[in-house]
C-alpha positions as CSV (number, residue, x, y, z in Angstrom):
1,M,2.1,-72.3,-31.6
2,V,2.1,-72.5,-27.7
3,V,3.1,-76.2,-27.9
4,M,6.1,-75.4,-30.0
5,K,7.2,-72.7,-27.6
6,K,7.0,-75.1,-24.7
7,A,8.9,-77.7,-26.6
8,R,11.6,-75.2,-27.5
9,L,11.8,-74.0,-23.9
10,N,12.1,-77.6,-22.7
11,A,14.9,-78.3,-25.2
12,I,16.8,-75.1,-24.1
13,V,16.4,-76.0,-20.4
14,D,17.5,-79.6,-20.9
15,L,20.5,-78.5,-23.0
16,L,21.5,-75.9,-20.4
17,A,21.3,-78.6,-17.7
18,L,23.6,-80.9,-19.6
19,V,26.1,-78.1,-20.3
20,L,26.1,-77.2,-16.6
21,L,26.4,-80.8,-15.5
22,V,29.8,-81.1,-17.2
23,P,31.8,-78.4,-15.2
24,T,30.0,-79.5,-12.0
25,M,31.1,-83.1,-12.4
26,L,34.6,-82.2,-13.7
27,S,35.3,-79.8,-10.8
28,G,33.9,-82.4,-8.3
29,V,36.3,-85.0,-9.6
30,V,39.2,-82.6,-9.5
31,T,38.6,-81.4,-6.0
32,L,37.9,-85.0,-4.7
33,W,40.7,-87.0,-6.4
34,I,43.2,-84.7,-8.1
35,L,43.5,-81.8,-5.6
36,P,42.2,-83.3,-2.4
37,S,42.1,-81.2,0.7
38,G,45.0,-81.4,3.1
39,G,47.7,-80.3,0.7
40,I,50.2,-82.3,-1.3
41,G,52.7,-83.1,1.5
42,Y,52.9,-86.3,3.5
43,R,50.5,-86.1,6.4
44,G,50.2,-82.3,6.1
45,G,53.9,-81.8,6.0
46,A,56.0,-79.3,4.0
47,G,53.7,-79.8,1.0
48,L,51.2,-77.4,2.6
49,L,53.6,-74.6,1.7
50,Q,53.1,-75.3,-2.0
51,E,49.8,-74.7,-3.6
52,A,48.8,-77.4,-6.1
53,F,47.3,-76.5,-9.4
54,F,45.4,-78.4,-12.1
55,W,45.0,-76.9,-15.5
56,G,46.2,-73.6,-14.1
57,L,43.6,-73.4,-11.4
58,S,44.0,-73.8,-7.6
59,R,41.8,-76.1,-5.5
60,Q,39.9,-73.1,-4.2
61,E,39.2,-71.9,-7.8
62,W,37.9,-75.4,-8.7
63,R,35.7,-75.3,-5.6
64,E,34.2,-72.0,-6.7
65,I,33.6,-73.4,-10.2
66,H,31.9,-76.4,-8.5
67,D,29.8,-74.3,-6.2
68,V,28.6,-71.8,-8.8
69,S,27.9,-74.4,-11.6
70,G,26.2,-76.7,-9.1
71,L,24.0,-73.9,-7.9
72,V,23.0,-72.8,-11.4
73,F,22.5,-76.5,-12.3
74,F,20.2,-76.9,-9.3
75,L,18.1,-73.8,-10.4
76,V,17.9,-75.1,-14.0
77,M,16.7,-78.4,-12.7
78,A,14.1,-76.7,-10.6
79,V,12.8,-75.0,-13.8
80,H,12.9,-78.4,-15.5
81,L,10.7,-79.9,-12.8
82,V,8.3,-77.1,-13.0
83,L,8.0,-77.5,-16.8
84,H,7.3,-81.3,-16.3
85,W,5.2,-81.0,-13.2
86,R,2.1,-82.3,-15.0
87,Y,4.0,-85.5,-15.9
88,F,5.2,-86.0,-12.3
89,R,1.7,-85.3,-10.9
90,N,0.2,-87.9,-13.1
91,I,2.9,-90.6,-13.2
92,H,1.0,-92.8,-10.7
93,K,-1.8,-93.1,-13.3
94,L,0.7,-94.1,-16.0
95,L,2.3,-96.7,-13.7
96,Q,-1.1,-98.0,-12.6
97,S,-2.3,-98.5,-16.2
98,R,0.9,-100.3,-17.1
99,Q,0.5,-102.6,-14.1
100,E,-3.1,-103.4,-15.1
101,N,-2.0,-104.2,-18.7
102,Q,0.7,-106.6,-17.4
103,D,-1.8,-108.3,-15.0
104,E,-4.2,-108.9,-17.9
105,A,-1.5,-110.5,-20.1
């Protein structure tokens, strides 16, 4: 019963991390390449007077989406690491046994 609960929790955390990764990546792409800082004018010219939008959101709103989804993604990944801590703690044993098996072959 306890194993099933941990497996379900792992699945929920992993799915949540995947769902949070999408807006973090999308907003990062938008703020880096589609709505870069410095405005839309030539060398900071008259284009600074106009605010650029993408999908109805300004660059600042995209930055807020990026910051919030990135922070929540970070927290979910911290929970993911805690749930898999035993694996990370013992990974050197797994790698060592694989290396020994390859050396024997």
